[in-house]
C-alpha positions in Angstrom: -21.7 100.4 -56.4 -22.9 98.0 -59.2 -20.2 95.8 -58.2 -21.2 95.7 -54.7 -24.8 95.2 -55.5 -23.8 92.1 -57.6 -22.1 90.6 -54.7 -24.9 91.4 -52.4 -27.3 89.5 -54.9 -25.2 86.7 -55.0 -24.8 86.4 -51.5 -28.5 86.6 -51.0 -29.0 84.0 -53.5 -26.1 81.9 -51.9 -27.8 81.9 -48.4 -31.2 81.2 -49.6 -30.3 78.1 -51.7 -27.3 76.6 -49.8 -27.9 77.7 -46.2 -31.5 78.1 -45.6 -32.8 75.5 -47.9 -30.4 73.0 -46.2 -31.9 73.6 -42.8 -30.5 76.6 -41.1 -33.5 78.4 -39.5 -31.9 80.8 -36.9 -32.8 84.3 -38.3 -29.9 85.9 -36.4 -27.6 83.4 -38.3 -29.2 83.9 -41.7 -29.1 87.7 -41.3 -25.6 87.6 -40.3 -24.5 85.5 -43.3 -26.4 87.6 -45.5 -24.4 90.7 -44.1 -20.9 89.4 -44.1 -18.9 89.9 -47.1 -17.2 86.6 -47.8 -15.0 87.7 -50.9 -13.1 90.0 -48.4 -11.9 87.0 -46.5 -10.5 84.8 -49.5 -7.5 85.4 -51.5 -8.2 87.9 -54.3 -7.1 85.4 -57.1 -10.1 83.2 -56.0 -12.7 85.7 -55.3 -15.0 84.6 -57.9 -15.5 81.2 -56.0 -16.4 83.1 -52.8 -20.0 82.1 -52.8 -19.4 78.6 -53.7 -20.4 76.3 -50.7 -17.0 74.9 -50.3 -13.9 75.5 -48.3 -11.1 77.5 -50.2 -7.5 77.8 -49.7 -6.2 80.8 -47.7 -2.6 79.8 -47.7 -0.1 78.1 -45.2 -1.7 74.9 -46.0 -5.3 76.2 -44.4 -8.6 76.8 -45.6 -11.6 79.0 -45.2 -14.5 76.9 -43.9 -17.4 75.8 -46.0 -20.2 78.6 -45.3 -22.8 76.2 -44.6 -20.6 74.6 -42.0 -20.0 78.1 -40.6 -23.7 78.8 -40.4 -24.4 75.2 -39.0 -22.0 75.5 -36.1 -22.9 79.3 -35.1 -26.5 78.1 -35.1 -25.8 75.2 -32.7 -24.3 77.9 -30.1 -27.8 79.2 -29.8 -26.8 82.9 -29.6 -29.4 85.4 -28.6 -27.2 88.4 -29.5 -24.7 90.6 -27.4 -22.7 87.7 -26.0 -19.0 87.4 -25.5 -17.9 84.8 -27.7 -14.4 82.9 -28.0 -13.4 81.4 -31.4 -10.4 78.9 -31.7 -9.0 78.8 -35.3 -9.4 82.2 -36.8 -8.2 81.3 -40.4 -8.9 84.4 -42.6 -11.5 85.9 -40.0 -14.8 84.8 -41.8 -16.4 82.9 -39.1 -15.3 85.5 -36.6 -17.1 88.1 -38.9 -20.3 86.0 -38.8 -20.0 85.8 -35.1 -19.5 89.5 -34.6 -22.8 90.2 -36.6 -24.5 88.6 -33.6 -22.2 88.6 -30.5 -21.2 91.8 -28.6 -17.5 90.9 -28.6 -15.6 88.2 -30.4 -12.1 86.9 -29.1 -10.4 84.9 -31.7 -7.2 82.9 -31.3 -5.0 81.7 -34.4 -1.9 79.4 -34.0 -0.2 80.6 -37.1 1.1 84.2 -37.0 0.6 84.9 -40.6 -2.9 84.1 -40.5 -3.6 86.0 -37.6 -2.1 89.0 -38.9 -4.1 88.7 -42.2 -7.3 87.9 -40.4 -6.8 91.2 -38.2 -6.6 93.2 -41.6 -9.5 91.5 -43.2 -11.8 92.1 -40.2 -10.8 95.8 -39.9 -11.1 96.3 -43.6 -14.6 94.8 -43.4 -15.5 97.2 -40.5 -15.7 94.7 -37.6 -14.4 96.5 -34.7 -15.7 94.4 -32.0 -13.5 91.2 -32.9 -10.0 90.9 -30.9 -7.5 88.7 -32.7 -4.6 86.9 -30.9 -1.5 84.9 -32.1 -1.3 82.0 -29.6 -2.1 78.3 -28.8 -5.7 78.0 -29.2 -6.2 74.9 -27.0 -5.1 77.3 -24.0 -8.1 79.7 -24.8 -8.0 83.1 -23.7 -8.1 83.1 -20.0 -7.9 87.0 -19.5 -11.4 87.4 -20.8 -13.0 84.4 -19.6 -15.5 83.1 -18.8 -17.3 83.1 -22.3 -21.0 82.8 -23.1 -20.0 80.6 -26.1 -17.0 79.0 -27.6 -16.5 77.7 -31.3 -13.5 75.6 -32.2 -12.8 75.6 -36.1 -10.2 72.6 -35.9 -10.4 68.9 -34.9 -8.8 67.6 -31.7 -8.3 64.3 -30.0 -10.5 65.4 -27.1 -12.0 68.5 -25.7 -9.2 71.0 -24.1 -9.7 71.1 -20.3 -8.6 74.9 -20.7 -11.5 75.5 -22.8 -14.1 73.6 -20.8 -12.9 76.1 -17.8 -13.3 78.9 -19.8 -17.1 78.3 -20.6 -19.7 79.8 -18.4 -22.2 77.8 -16.6 -25.1 77.3 -18.9 -23.1 78.1 -22.0 -22.4 76.0 -25.1 -19.0 74.9 -27.0 -19.2 73.3 -30.4 -16.1 71.6 -31.3 -14.9 68.9 -33.6 -13.4 65.7 -31.7 -12.2 62.7 -33.0 -9.4 60.1 -32.5 -8.7 59.8 -36.3 -7.5 63.0 -37.9 -9.4 62.2 -40.9 -12.8 62.4 -39.6 -14.4 64.0 -36.4 -17.8 64.2 -34.7 -19.0 67.7 -34.2 -20.3 67.9 -30.8 -21.9 70.5 -28.5 -20.8 70.7 -25.0 -23.1 72.4 -22.5 -21.8 73.4 -19.1 -24.2 72.4 -16.4 -22.4 73.1 -13.2 -18.7 73.6 -12.0 -17.8 70.1 -12.9 -20.8 68.9 -14.9 -21.0 68.8 -18.8 -23.7 67.5 -21.1 -22.3 66.4 -24.5 -24.3 65.8 -27.6 -23.1 64.5 -31.0 -24.4 66.6 -33.9 -22.6 66.1 -37.1 -19.8 64.1 -38.9 -17.2 66.7 -40.0 -13.7 67.0 -41.2 -11.4 69.7 -40.2 -7.8 70.4 -40.2 -6.3 69.3 -36.8 -6.1 71.4 -33.5 -2.4 71.6 -33.0 -1.4 72.7 -29.5 -0.7 71.7 -25.8 -4.2 70.3 -25.3 -4.6 69.1 -28.9 -2.5 67.3 -31.5 1.2 67.5 -30.7 2.6 66.1 -34.0 3.6 68.9 -36.6 0.4 69.1 -39.0 2.4 68.0 -42.0 2.2 64.3 -40.5 -1.6 64.4 -40.5 -3.8 63.7 -43.6 -5.9 66.9 -43.2 -8.0 66.4 -46.3 -10.4 63.7 -47.4 -8.6 60.2 -47.6 -9.8 59.7 -51.1 -7.1 59.7 -53.7 -8.8 61.1 -56.8 -7.0 60.7 -59.7 -7.9 62.1 -63.3 -6.8 59.1 -65.1 -6.4 56.2 -63.1 -4.8 52.9 -64.3 -7.3 50.0 -64.7 -6.0 46.6 -64.9 -7.1 44.9 -68.1 -6.5 41.5 -66.5 -8.8 42.5 -63.5 -11.8 43.2 -65.7 -11.0 40.2 -67.5 -10.9 38.0 -64.4 -14.3 39.7 -63.3 -16.0 38.6 -66.7 -14.7 35.0 -66.2 -15.7 34.7 -62.5 -19.1 36.1 -62.9 -22.6 34.7 -64.2 -23.5 37.1 -67.2 -27.0 37.7 -68.3 -28.4 39.8 -71.3 -31.7 40.7 -69.6 -33.1 41.2 -66.1 -35.9 38.6 -66.8 -33.4 36.0 -68.3 -30.7 36.2 -65.5 -30.2 32.5 -64.2 -30.8 32.5 -60.4 -30.3 29.0 -59.5 -26.6 29.2 -58.7 -27.1 32.2 -56.8 -29.8 30.2 -54.6 -27.6 27.5 -54.1 -24.9 29.6 -52.6 -27.4 31.5 -50.5 -27.9 27.9 -48.9 -29.7 27.9 -45.5 -29.1 31.5 -44.6 -31.8 32.9 -42.2 -31.8 36.3 -43.6 -30.9 37.6 -46.9 -30.5 41.4 -47.5 -30.8 42.6 -51.0 -29.7 46.2 -51.7 -29.8 48.6 -54.6 -27.5 51.3 -55.3 -30.4 53.9 -56.0 -33.7 54.3 -54.6 -35.2 54.6 -58.2 -34.1 52.1 -60.7 -36.4 49.5 -62.4 -34.0 47.0 -63.0 -32.8 46.8 -59.4 -36.5 46.5 -58.2 -37.4 43.8 -60.6 -34.2 41.6 -59.9 -34.8 42.0 -56.4 -38.2 40.9 -56.7 -37.4 37.7 -58.8 -34.8 36.6 -56.0 -37.4 37.3 -53.4 -40.1 35.2 -55.1 -37.8 32.3 -55.5 -36.7 32.4 -51.8 -40.4 32.5 -50.7 -41.5 29.9 -52.9 -38.5 27.5 -53.1 -36.7 28.0 -49.6 -39.8 28.9 -47.3 -38.9 32.4 -46.6 -41.7 33.5 -44.4 -41.7 37.6 -44.8 -40.1 40.6 -46.6 -39.1 43.5 -44.7 -38.3 46.9 -46.5 -37.0 50.1 -46.0 -40.2 51.7 -45.4 -42.7 52.7 -42.5 -44.2 50.3 -40.3 -47.9 51.3 -40.7 -47.7 51.7 -44.4 -46.3 48.1 -44.8 -49.0 46.9 -42.5 -51.3 48.1 -44.8 -49.8 46.1 -47.6 -49.3 43.0 -45.1 -53.1 43.0 -44.5 -53.6 42.8 -48.5 -51.2 40.1 -49.2 -52.1 37.8 -46.4 -55.9 38.8 -46.9 -56.3 39.8 -43.3 -59.8 41.0 -42.7 -58.7 44.1 -40.6 -60.2 47.6 -41.1 -58.1 49.6 -43.5 -56.2 52.6 -42.0 -57.6 56.0 -43.1 -54.5 57.2 -44.9 -52.9 56.3 -48.1 -49.8 53.9 -48.1 -46.5 55.4 -48.6 -47.9 58.8 -49.2 -44.9 60.5 -47.4 -41.9 61.7 -49.5 -40.4 59.9 -51.4 -43.7 58.6 -52.6 -42.3 56.9 -55.6 -39.9 54.9 -53.7 -42.7 52.2 -53.1 -45.7 53.7 -55.0 -44.6 52.1 -58.3 -45.5 49.6 -60.8 -42.5 47.5 -60.0 -43.5 47.3 -56.4 -47.2 46.6 -57.4 -46.2 43.9 -59.3 -44.3 42.1 -56.6 -47.3 42.8 -54.4 -49.7 41.1 -56.4 -47.4 38.2 -57.0 -47.1 37.7 -53.3 -51.0 38.1 -52.7 -51.5 35.4 -55.3 -48.9 33.2 -54.0 -50.4 33.3 -50.5 -53.9 32.7 -51.6 -53.3 29.0 -52.1 -51.7 28.7 -48.5 -53.2 28.3 -45.1 -53.5 31.5 -43.1 -50.8 30.9 -40.9 -48.2 30.0 -43.5 -48.7 33.1 -45.7 -45.6 35.1 -46.2 -45.9 38.6 -44.5 -44.8 42.1 -45.6 -43.1 44.4 -42.9 -41.6 47.9 -42.5 -38.3 48.5 -40.7 -38.0 52.3 -40.7 -39.1 54.9 -38.1 -40.3 58.0 -39.8 -43.9 57.2 -39.3 -44.0 58.8 -35.9 -47.5 60.1 -36.1 -48.8 57.2 -38.2 -47.8 54.8 -35.4 -49.1 57.1 -32.7 -52.6 56.7 -34.3 -52.2 52.9 -34.9 -51.5 52.5 -31.2 -54.2 54.6 -30.0 -56.7 53.0 -32.4 -55.7 49.5 -31.1 -56.0 50.4 -27.6 -59.3 51.8 -28.1 -60.6 48.3 -29.0 -58.7 46.4 -26.2 -58.3 49.1 -23.3 -60.1 52.3 -23.7 -58.9 53.6 -20.4 -55.2 52.9 -21.7 -56.2 54.7 -24.8 -57.1 57.7 -23.0 -53.8 57.8 -21.2 -51.9 57.2 -24.7 -53.9 60.1 -26.2 -52.6 62.4 -23.3 -49.0 61.3 -23.3 -48.5 61.2 -27.1 -50.2 64.8 -26.9 -46.9 66.2 -26.0 -45.8 65.4 -29.7 -48.7 66.8 -31.2 -47.5 70.3 -31.8 -44.9 69.2 -34.2 -47.0 66.7 -36.5 -46.6 68.9 -39.5 -42.8 69.0 -39.1 -41.4 66.4 -36.9 -37.8 67.8 -37.4 -38.8 71.1 -35.7 -39.6 69.0 -32.5 -35.7 68.3 -32.3 -35.0 72.0 -32.9 -37.3 73.1 -30.2 -35.8 70.6 -27.5 -32.4 71.6 -28.6 -33.0 75.4 -28.0 -34.9 74.7 -24.7 -38.0 76.2 -26.0 -39.8 72.8 -25.5 -39.5 70.0 -23.1 -38.6 66.7 -24.4 -41.3 63.9 -24.6 -38.9 61.0 -24.1 -40.6 60.0 -20.7 -43.9 60.0 -22.0 -43.5 57.8 -24.9 -41.1 55.3 -22.9 -43.7 54.9 -20.2 -46.3 54.3 -22.9 -44.4 51.3 -24.6 -43.6 50.0 -21.1 -47.6 50.0 -20.2 -48.2 48.2 -23.4 -45.7 45.6 -23.1 -46.5 44.8 -19.5 -50.1 44.1 -20.7 -49.0 41.6 -23.4 -50.4 38.6 -21.9 -54.1 40.0 -21.2 -54.2 41.6 -24.8 -52.9 38.5 -26.9 -55.4 35.9 -25.5 -57.7 36.3 -28.5 -55.2 37.3 -31.4 -51.5 38.0 -31.0 -51.2 39.8 -34.4 -52.7 43.0 -33.6 -50.7 43.2 -30.4 -47.5 42.6 -32.1 -48.5 45.5 -34.6 -49.5 47.9 -31.8 -46.2 46.9 -29.7 -44.1 47.5 -32.7 -45.8 50.8 -33.3 -45.2 51.9 -29.8 -41.6 50.7 -30.0 -41.2 52.9 -33.2 -42.8 56.2 -31.5 -40.2 55.8 -28.7 -37.3 55.4 -31.2 -38.6 58.1 -33.6 -38.9 60.6 -30.8 -35.4 60.2 -30.0 -34.5 60.1 -33.8 -36.1 63.4 -34.4 -34.3 64.9 -31.4 -30.9 63.7 -33.0 -31.5 64.2 -36.7 -31.9 67.9 -36.6 -28.0 68.0 -36.7 -27.8 64.9 -39.1 -25.2 63.3 -37.0 -23.9 59.6 -36.8 -26.0 59.3 -33.6 -29.0 59.7 -35.6 -28.0 57.2 -38.4 -26.9 54.5 -35.8 -30.3 55.0 -34.2 -32.1 54.4 -37.5 -30.2 51.4 -38.4 -30.4 50.0 -34.9 -34.0 50.3 -34.9 -34.1 48.5 -38.3 -32.2 45.7 -36.9 -34.1 45.6 -33.6 -37.4 45.5 -35.7 -36.1 42.5 -37.7 -35.3 40.8 -34.4 -38.7 41.3 -33.1 -40.3 39.9 -36.4 -38.0 36.6 -36.2 -39.1 36.2 -32.7 -42.8 36.7 -33.4 -42.7 34.5 -36.3 -40.8 31.5 -34.6 -37.6 29.7 -34.7 -37.8 28.4 -38.2 -38.7 31.9 -39.6 -36.7 33.2 -42.4 -36.7 36.9 -43.9 -35.5 38.8 -46.9 -34.6 42.5 -46.4 -35.0 45.3 -48.9 -33.0 48.3 -48.5 -30.2 50.5 -50.1 -26.8 49.3 -50.4 -25.7 51.6 -47.7 -27.9 49.9 -45.2 -27.6 46.1 -46.1 -23.9 46.2 -46.9 -21.4 45.7 -44.0 -20.7 49.1 -43.1 -17.4 48.0 -41.2 -16.2 47.5 -44.8 -16.8 51.2 -45.8 -15.6 54.8 -44.9 -18.8 54.9 -42.6 -16.8 52.9 -40.1 -14.1 55.9 -39.9 -17.4 58.1 -38.7 -18.5 55.7 -36.2 -21.5 54.5 -38.0 -22.7 51.1 -38.3 -25.9 49.8 -40.1 -28.3 46.8 -40.3 -26.0 44.9 -42.6 -23.2 45.1 -40.1 -25.5 44.1 -37.3 -26.7 41.1 -39.0 -23.4 40.1 -39.8 -22.4 40.3 -36.1 -25.6 38.5 -35.0 -26.1 35.8 -37.5 -22.5 35.3 -39.0 -22.9 33.2 -42.2 -26.6 33.0 -41.8 -27.0 36.3 -43.3 -26.3 36.9 -46.8 -25.6 40.4 -48.4 -26.4 41.0 -52.1 -25.4 44.5 -53.4 -26.2 46.3 -56.9 -24.6 48.7 -59.1 -25.0 50.5 -62.5 -22.8 52.5 -64.9 -25.3 54.9 -66.3 -29.1 55.3 -67.6 -31.8 56.9 -65.8 -33.1 57.2 -62.2 -36.3 58.6 -60.4 -34.9 61.0 -57.8 -35.4 64.5 -56.6 -32.9 67.5 -56.7 -33.5 68.1 -53.0 -35.3 66.9 -49.8 -39.2 67.2 -50.5 -38.6 68.3 -54.0 -40.7 67.0 -56.9 -39.5 63.7 -58.5 -37.8 64.0 -61.9 -36.5 61.2 -64.3 -32.7 62.1 -64.1 -29.8 61.0 -66.2 -27.1 58.9 -64.3 -23.7 60.2 -65.1 -21.3 57.4 -66.3 -19.2 56.1 -63.4 -16.1 57.7 -61.9 -12.9 56.5 -63.5 -11.6 55.4 -59.8 -14.7 53.6 -58.9 -15.8 49.9 -58.8 -18.4 50.8 -61.1 -15.9 51.8 -63.9 -14.3 48.7 -63.4 -17.3 46.6 -63.9 -18.5 48.7 -67.0 -15.2 48.0 -68.7 -16.2 44.1 -68.7 -18.6 45.1 -71.4 -21.4 43.0 -70.1 -24.9 44.0 -69.8 -25.1 42.4 -66.5 -23.9 39.7 -64.4 -23.8 38.2 -60.9 -20.4 38.1 -59.2 -19.8 35.6 -56.2 -17.6 37.1 -53.8 -17.2 34.5 -51.0 -16.6 31.4 -52.9 -13.3 29.7 -52.7 -12.8 29.5 -56.4 -13.2 33.3 -56.4 -10.3 34.1 -54.4 -8.5 35.7 -57.1 -11.1 38.3 -58.0 -11.8 38.7 -54.3 -8.2 39.8 -53.8 -8.1 41.8 -56.9 -11.2 43.8 -55.6 -10.3 43.9 -51.9 -8.2 47.4 -52.6 -10.6 49.9 -51.4 -12.2 52.1 -54.3 -14.9 54.7 -54.8 -18.4 53.3 -54.7 -21.7 55.0 -55.9 -24.7 55.6 -53.6 -27.7 57.5 -55.0 -30.7 57.8 -52.7 -34.0 59.7 -53.3 -31.9 62.9 -53.7 -29.4 62.9 -56.8 -27.2 65.7 -57.3 -25.0 64.9 -60.6 -23.3 68.3 -60.6 -21.7 67.4 -57.3 -21.7 63.7 -57.9 -18.0 63.0 -56.6 -18.7 64.7 -53.3 -22.3 64.0 -52.8 -22.6 60.1 -54.1 -19.1 58.5 -53.8 -17.7 56.9 -50.6 -14.7 54.4 -50.3 -15.5 50.6 -49.7 -14.1 47.3 -49.8 -16.6 45.4 -51.8 -15.6 41.8 -51.0 -15.9 42.5 -47.3 -19.3 44.4 -48.0 -21.2 42.0 -49.9 -21.4 38.2 -50.5 -22.7 38.8 -53.9 -22.8 41.7 -56.5 -25.2 42.3 -59.3 -24.2 44.4 -62.0 -26.6 46.2 -64.8 -24.7 48.3 -67.0 -27.4 50.6 -68.3 -30.5 50.9 -66.2 -33.8 52.8 -66.3 -35.9 54.6 -64.0 -38.9 53.0 -62.1 -42.4 53.7 -63.1 -44.2 55.6 -60.4 -47.9 55.8 -60.3 -50.4 58.7 -59.0 -53.4 57.8 -56.9 -55.7 58.6 -59.8 -54.5 55.7 -61.4 -56.0 53.5 -58.8 -59.6 54.4 -59.6 -61.5 51.3 -60.2 -59.3 48.9 -58.5 -60.9 46.7 -55.6 -61.3 48.5 -52.2 -58.8 45.9 -50.6 -55.8 47.3 -52.9 -53.2 48.6 -50.5 -52.0 51.9 -52.0 -55.4 53.6 -52.3 -57.8 54.8 -49.9 
């Protein structure tokens, strides 16, 4: 009994920390995960790992799925209880057991006979008498018991098997991984609307073993790469000549303030957009170096604006400050949304003060602007639109309040809006926000007679609301669709800024490496993802210039989980198989490495073999760094320049209390 209680406590803690904390909210799913003894579905020799959130080998080249993925997929089925469910890919029987806790009957099909027999034994031993196991081709389903209220497929196919579509009840859902590349699939949710009509929604990027069968992959599974394509070696070979070539080809410096930027500015030439990245969201040296480059671009090359990975209304408050525009201050604190430290820090403050001082000596129309590119500010943008309309068109302002009111129940938790719409508990607000944007744009000529700047701000906020509504409908499942929507919004915002500022305008973009580097040169492309860097390359060609950053170790400002408090965390030394490790071996404090110059062909060729590259966002999980923060990339195709700083330190965040006594115009405070 004591042993059982210990397993129960481990399972309870696991569900709380790894399932519920990561966004699974359906109480039926959470209860089911708490009840199913996963240890009974894994081989005895690895049962101590039963409650690690990872797939585990079960023999015959197969794995028991990661528990979070099981919960995630079952939640997507939107089961109410008592249904007849079909599962394809029984494995050890664990997912079937989770389904059996909710459904009335579960019919599960396994292609490998040995696994089917073992799963039946496991399920019986665990007391699940409402699960029926069959050894057969899963792509053909189980027609004798069709139609089904839900279908869960735990293997990735090149397309959705037609047999499974025919066995789905009208109004029912199927969750299945689909992708033309066996290394990566998109998890999709298919809803049968009518006899021959189906709705499909992308909900997550996943990697599953291949779905083998008549309507799946026909090749023997041994020919497919069923695991991550990364080749992670314990002690990979590093060419000494390559590190020497990097050192010889780069422009070294011994401190951020002493880095020589003249050669870099010459290489940037007449580019219209310069995208400057960072490999973390909390490193002081990245912020300071990026600011130094930007100051030179504005002062010497006539760049007319900076656009950052931040919300439009918050950046507009800073813009009013740096351009000394006499506009009533917004009634909120700028950059108060998590992660507050990303822009509320001393390094950003110093750049903003420099920009305000630089602009002070210039005519108002020639002052450099400051914009936000992101789309998280759904409700801040709604307030900005209605506030603007109240001053120019009170009747339309009333219409805006009514239309945007559709979204008001979700102000405290916008992600809950997507969950409610997905579960059919609430209607989507897409039509209302789209009509609002159209109405505002149709009145452009009338609204801009006095001053086009406020209209531009309001129109961009209305665009943001429309895109953010779509984003929150997509992001609940974290799919590539939500990532692509976000970066497409950033790119479209950049285009609108350039158009608004005129043909001669030039801009600097501040965002993470994962946004500003060309996504087509990374494993993001395998998942069907693009980013603002790739879109700029496609649109502007060599008129866009991309600069990445990297570090080996030091400290970083980050959180252990989303919405958790900021910590100053130690950055682990770079992985032996990464670009960062190679740069560390040059023994340089820092350097700027050109990647596109003709004389750099040798180093470019040496670096063109894809390697691991680290990306730390606002969340840092050093205990699972390889899985959480590394991806494959081809660095020379990703960036035009790479700036290396071997050991770095965390940014210096400030609290609102520190702002007491500063002028009322200061952008961060109230």
